[in-house]
N, C-alpha and C positions, 0 to 999 in steps of 0.2 A: 449534580448538574452544574456546569460551569456558568460563570457570570454572563458570558455572551449569549447563552441560551435563555437568559431571563431579561434581555435588553432589546429595546426598540430604539435605534438611533438613526438620525437623519444628518447627512453631511452634504454640504453644497460645494461642488467642484466647479460649477459654471453657472452664472446667474444672469448673464447679459443676453439680450435678444438681438436678432438681425445680423450682427457682425461683431467679432471680437474687438474690444476697445481697450488695449493695454495702455498704460501711461500713468503719470503722476496723479491724475484726477480720478482714477478708478482703483486705487490701491486697496482701499478699505473694503469695498464690496466685491471687487474683482472685475476683470474684463473678459473672462472666458465665457463662451456661449454654453447653452444649457447642458448640465449633467448633475443629477442628484443621486446619491447613494443612500440606500436604506439597509441597515443591518438589523434583521428581524429574527430574533430567537435562534441565532446561529446561521441563518440563511442570508445571502447578499442579493439585493435587488438594485438594479441600476436603471435610472430613467433618463433616456435620451443620450445621444452621443455627440454633443457639440464639442468644442475644443477643450472643455473641461475634462472630458474622458481621458485625454492624453495624460493629464496630471494625475488623475485617479489611477490610471494604469501604472505609472511610475511608482506610485505609493504601494502597489500590490505586488511588485516584483519579488519582495522578500517573503511573501506569503504563499507562493506557489507550491504545489499545484492548486488551482482554483476551480471553483464551480460557482456560477452566478447566473441570474436571470436578468436580461436586458429588455426593457420595455420602451418602445419608440412611440411617441405621440403622433408623429407624422414625419415626413422626409424633406421638409424644407431645409435648405442648406445649413442653417445655423444649428440644426438638431442632429445632423449626421456627419458634419465635416471633420469631427475629431476621430471617428471610428477607424479610419485607415491608419491612425497613429496610436491605437490602443495596443500597446506592446504585448500584454498577456494573450491577446488573440493570435499572436504569431508563434506561441510556444506550445509544443506538443505536450499533451497530458492535462491541459486545461480544458474545461467544458463550459460552454456558454449556451444558455437557452435564450433565443432571441424572438421577441414577440412584436407583432405590429399588425394593424388592420390592412386589408387590401385597399389600395388607392382607388379613387373614382375611375381611373383609366384601366383598372384591372391588374395593375402590377403589384406584386407581393413585396414585403419588406426585404426579402432576400434579393429579389431582382433589382430593387432600388439601391441597396448597399453595393451590389455587384456593379451596377452601371456607373456609379461615381468613381469606381476604381479602374474602369476600362481605359486603355490607351486611346487618345493621348492625354487624358485628364490626370492619370496617375501612373507611376512607373511599374507597379506590380499589381496583379489581379487579386481579387478576394480569395481565390482558390489557393494562394500561396500561404495563407494563414494556417499555421500548424495546429492550432487548437481545434477541438471538436465543436463545430458550430451547428446547433440544431435550431431550425427555424419553424415558427408556428404562426399561422394566419389566424388571428383572433376573430371571434364573432362578438362584435361590440354589444355589451349588455349581458353576455354570458359569463358568469364567474369563472376564474381560473384558479386552480389549486396549485400552490407552490409549496413544496416540502410537506410537512405533516399538518401544520397549524395555520398556514397563511392562505387567505383567500383574497384575490385581486379582482375588484369589480371595475367596470369601465362604462363610459358613456360618451356619446358624440358631443363635440364642442362646436362652437360657431366660429369657423375659421375658413378662409378661402382655400379650397382644395381639401378640406376636412382635416380635423385633428381629433385625437381621442384623449380624454382625461381618465385618470386612474385613482382608485381608492384601495389602500392596503389595509386589510383587517387581520388582527392577530390578538387573540386572547382578550377580547373586549376593548382593544385599543385600535385606533385608525389614523392613518395619514393620507391626505388627499393631495394629488399632484394634478393641478388644473391650470395648464398654461396654453397659450395661443388660442384664446377664446375672446370673443367680443360680446360684451353685455348687450342685452336687448335695449332698444332705444324707445320703448313704449312705457318705461317706468317699472315694468315687471322684472322679477328676477328669473333667471334661466333655471327651469326645473331640473335639467340635467346637472347643472353645477350645484344646486342645492342638494340633490341626491348624493353626490360625491362628497360634499362638505359636511353633511348632517352629523352633528355631535363629534366631529373629528378632533383628535388631540392636536394635530398639526394640519393646517390648511395652506398649501402653497398655491398662490394665485397670480395669474398674469396681470401685472400692474404697470404695463409699459408706459402709459401716459398719465398725465393729470387730467382732471375734468376740463381745465382751461385749454389744454392742448387738444383734447378730443373734440371740443366744440368750437375751436378757433375758426373764425370766418375766413382768415387768410390761408390757413393750412390745416383744415379739418382732417382728423384721422379716422373719421367714420368710414366703415367698410374695409379697414385695413386688417381686421381680425384680431384686435387686441383691446384690452380693457384699461381701467384706471384704478389707482389706489383707493379713491373714494368709493368706487363700486365694490372693491375688495372688502372694505369695512362694512358696507351694507350686507353683503352676503355672509360675512363672518358673524354678524349679529343675528341675522335671520336663521342661520344654521346652528347657532349655539356652539361655535368653534372655540376651542380653548386657546390655541395659539395661531395667529395669522402671520404668514410670511409672504411679503410681496416679492415678486419674481419677474424675470424676463425684462430687465431694465433697458430702457432706450439707450443706445450707445452714446447719445449726446448728454445723458444725465450723469453729472459728476457726483462724487461722494458728498460734496457740499449740498448739491441740489437735492439728493435723496434724503440727507439728514434733515433738511428744512421741510420737505414735504411729509416725510414719515413722522417727524415730530408732531406735526399738526394732526396727523391721522391717529397717533397714539392718544392724543388728548381727547379724541372723540370716541374712544372705545371705553365703555364702562368697566 
């Protein structure tokens, strides 16, 4: 058995929420919008297609032909805007299994990815992509089998227009991808988030704001569909998470700002 068949790795290609924010202030953590790659026992899973998926695609050009599964949490612009620039999708011989929940208006993930590439928004249609694209409408809460040994679980998150969180299970290990969700304002922890995070080796969580920003009287972020790093720590403790990764950073948060806030949160994790 090769080394890759015994490994579960997570690579972050885009960690920024809302809009890409390149520049000197975001070099350390990156300015690309969400895209996370998981290589699990020889299979490749990709979560979201923000601008980070363009960089991922460039890195994969030397490894073709490719087969991978792409899971979308939802289709807000920052999570799909990189997909039209994902070069491996234009290459014949590659195969991508693309998963997403049906939106509240009834549109499928295939329809939404297609619509963003329609003229006059984009110069070429989705159909010009040469790879074999297989689309699946997921039933949230129903486990998905990927390859021989991977089971992907899902749960609904608290976000305007809906979003889905995922948990990847493989040989007793688990990684949870829980972004674009707003914590409950009644002091209770979201049961769906706890389910996805329970005993996870890696827990990736939406920490767009600080508690101070979220509760600010002048510019409260309540109702915007995102959470805080302080809430991330609470969930990680309650769910017995081994490694917490805060994610979906506000485009206004510089590397210095994140270092200052995350340093405080690390001190509070036993």
